[in-house]
C-alpha angles and dihedrals in degrees: 000000000000092000091054091053090048091051092049091050090050091053092048090049092051092049091051092046092049091048091050092049091049093050093044092050093048089049093050093046090061095234094140094044092050090051091051091046092051091052090047092050091052089049092049092050090049091051092051092049090048092050090048093051091048092050090050090052096243121154107259131203122187091223089067092060104038120073102196109177108194112199120208109219096172118126135165093280096051091046090050090049091049093049092047090048092048091049093050090047093052092045093050093044094049091043092053091046092051092045090050091051088049092053091047091052090050095052101038 
């Protein structure tokens, strides 16, 4: 029994150690910083283009300068979780409302 606990703790330790090394290496490689810099560069170029168009007197629309890519991360599990959450919310809200009305009818 004790040996099994020791083995499980050893596996958990190695998983945590591997995760730390992975995060540390990705931080040192500059991946996150390069992604931020790329987004900033795109924004700087859009600002310069916007200012150029304004100075030339062109009609400007913000949608022409912002490239907002909206990713849809929904899947069947997130939709299921949302619907369950919405159902629980409505049941609890209706239950509290009915209980409140019941208490009002008792004391009025």
